[in-house]
N, C-alpha and C positions, 0 to 999 in steps of 0.2 A: 656877389658873394652870397653864399647860403647863410641863413641865420646861425647854423651850427658853427660855420667857419668864423663868423663874426664873434660869437661867444668864446671860442677857443682863442682867438687873437686877443680879445679883451682880457681874458684870464691870464694869458701869457704876459701881456703888458703890465697888468696889475701885480703879478707875482714878481716881475723884474723890478718894478717900482718899489715894492716892499723890501726886497733884498738890497737894492741900492740905498734905500733910506736907512736900513739897519747898519749897513757898512759906513754910511756917512755919519750916523749917530756915534758909532764906535770911534771913528776918526775925530769927530768933534770933541768927544769926551776926553780924548787923550791929548788934544792940542791945548795951547795956552790961551787961545781966544775963545770966547763963548758965543760969538755970532748972534748976540741979542738974547741968548738964553739966560735964565737966572744963574747966578754964580753958584756952583755947587758947594755944598757944605764942606768944611775941611775934613780931611780923612780922619776917621775915628778908629782906625785900626792900629794895632801895635804888634810888631813882629817879634819882640822879645820882651821878657819881663812882664807877662800878663798880670793884670791887677790881681792881688791876692784876695783870699776870702777872709772876712773878719768873723769874729765870734757871733755877731748878731745877724749875719747873712743867712738867707735860705738858699740852699744849693740844690738844683735839680739836674741830674745827669741823664743822658740819652738812655732810654729803655728799649723802645721798639718803634718802627714806623707806624703812623696812624692811618695812612691811606694807601700809599704805593710802596713797593720795595725801595729801599735806599740804595743808591748807586755810589759806591765808594771808590770811584776812579780818580777823584780829586784829592789833592793834598789835604784840604780842609773838608773832611767828611762829616756829615751829620752824626754818624755813629761816634765821633769823637768830639761831641759838643756838649755844652752845659749852660744852664741859665743860673745867674747869681742875682737874687733879688735882695737889694739893700733895704734897710729899714726906712731910709729917706725917700722911698718910691723911685729910686733910680735902679737900673738893672744893667747887666752885661750879658751878652750872648758870646761865649768863648768857644773857639774851635782850636783844639789841641793839635799842634803840628807833630809832636812826638807821640808815638804809641804809648799807652799807659795812662796813668791818672795824675801825672805831675803838673800839667798845664803851665809849663815854664815858657814854652815858645808856641806861638800861634797867632791868631788874629782875634780881635774882639770888637763887637759892635755895641754901642752905648745907647741908652734911651731912658724913658720914664714909663712907669706902669701905674695903672689904677686897678686895685684889687678888691673884690667882694669875697664872700664866703665860697662862692662856686665859680668865679671867673676872674680873669685878668686881661686887661687891655694894654697892649704894648705900643708905644709911640717911639719911633726911632729918631736919633739925631741925623741919620743919613737919609737920602732919598735918591730917586732916579729921575732922569729927565722925563720919564713916562708918568711920574707922580710920586706921592709919598709912600713910604714903606709902612706896613701895618701888620699886626698879628693879634689874634684873639686866643686866649688860653682858657681851658676848662679845668677847674680844680676838682678832683674827686679823690678823697683819701690822701694818700701820699703821692699822687700822680698829677702832672700838669700836661695836658694835651694841647699842643700849639698848632694852630692853623694860620698860615700866612695869606696875606692878600695876593691878588693876581700879580701885582708888580714884583713882589718878593718871590713868588713861585716861579715866575719867568726868569728870575735871577738865581736859580738853583737852590733856593731855600725849600727844604722838604718838611712837610707836616710830620710831626713826631710826638711820641709820648715820652715824658721825662719823669724820672723817679726822684723824689726828695730824699737826699742822703743826710741832710742836716738842716 
């Protein structure tokens, strides 16, 4: 075989291995056995009665994408998301299922944050078999620009700018 043919064969083999591995990971995450993997965290999503906002919470609603255009083909689109920062350093990232500002139905992800004058570091209760979820926020005036780590970006979390509304 020529070196070029060997390289093409090797690349095809590796591509197939990656695809099979991804399909296997999806199947493993939906089955009840963990095959030696760490037990995943309990689901922290709620599909109705999203946590309400209290009078001491800081609320940031989606303003604009920060890096790439947002793709809103999903039910839970970044354009219908908001961050709620509680005074006890816990937070919620909520995705509104219904159009509008009511946030009665949807999903939410919980975690803890550490905040300085100009930044916020988000640590999530959830994770992926690929590793922990993470995000860094930059605070500037009334805006919070959130950038997700690679693991969250590959899970369809989109970097965005949020505007503080309270």
